[in-house]
C-alpha positions in Angstrom: -17.3 -4.8 -5.0 -15.1 -2.0 -4.7 -12.7 -1.3 -7.5 -9.0 -1.8 -6.5 -6.8 1.4 -6.5 -4.2 1.4 -9.0 -0.6 2.8 -8.6 -1.7 5.9 -10.4 -4.4 6.5 -7.9 -1.7 6.1 -5.1 0.7 8.6 -7.1 -2.0 11.3 -6.7 -2.0 11.0 -2.9 0.4 13.2 -0.9 3.0 11.5 1.4 1.0 11.8 4.4 -2.2 10.3 2.8 0.1 7.5 1.5 1.2 6.7 4.9 -2.2 6.6 6.5 -3.6 4.4 3.7 -0.6 1.9 4.0 -1.5 1.8 7.8 -5.0 1.1 7.2 -4.2 -1.7 4.7 -1.6 -3.4 7.0 -4.0 -3.4 9.7 -6.8 -5.0 7.3 -4.2 -7.5 6.2 -3.4 -8.4 10.0 -7.3 -8.9 10.6 -7.5 -11.0 7.2 -4.5 -13.1 8.5 -6.1 -13.7 11.7 -9.3 -14.8 10.4 -7.5 -17.0 8.0 -5.8 -18.6 11.0 -9.1 -19.3 12.9 -10.8 -20.6 9.7 -13.2 -17.6 9.5 -12.0 -16.1 6.4 -14.5 -15.7 3.5 -12.7 -14.6 0.8 -9.1 -15.6 0.6 -8.6 -13.3 -2.4 -8.8 -10.3 0.0 -5.4 -11.0 1.5 -3.9 -11.0 -1.9 -5.5 -7.8 -2.8 -4.3 -6.2 0.3 -0.8 -7.5 -0.1 -0.8 -6.1 -3.7 -2.1 -2.8 -2.6 0.8 -2.7 0.1 3.3 -3.4 -2.5 1.9 -0.6 -4.9 2.1 2.0 -2.1 5.7 1.0 -0.9 6.8 1.3 -4.6 5.3 4.7 -5.1 7.0 5.8 -1.8 10.3 4.3 -2.9 10.0 6.2 -6.4 9.3 9.5 -4.5 12.2 8.6 -2.4 14.7 8.0 -5.2 13.5 11.2 -6.9 14.2 13.3 -3.9 17.6 11.8 -3.5 18.3 12.7 -7.3 17.2 16.3 -6.5 19.4 16.6 -3.7 22.3 15.3 -5.8 21.7 18.0 -8.4 21.5 20.5 -5.7 24.9 19.8 -4.5 
């Protein structure tokens, strides 16, 4: 089983990589939800892991957004 990426791993990625990773994980979560609805989901914990990864990525994106806003305020 692959190790779950941590927030520090996501912080090392650039914005484009983060967006692509987020898109992939959201697609996987959709597939997992579909499997769950049709009673074909083998490991329910995968849904939780996907949701947590999405939350981590969105947190990193928001932190960067706030940091950029703060820089803009200092320039103005």
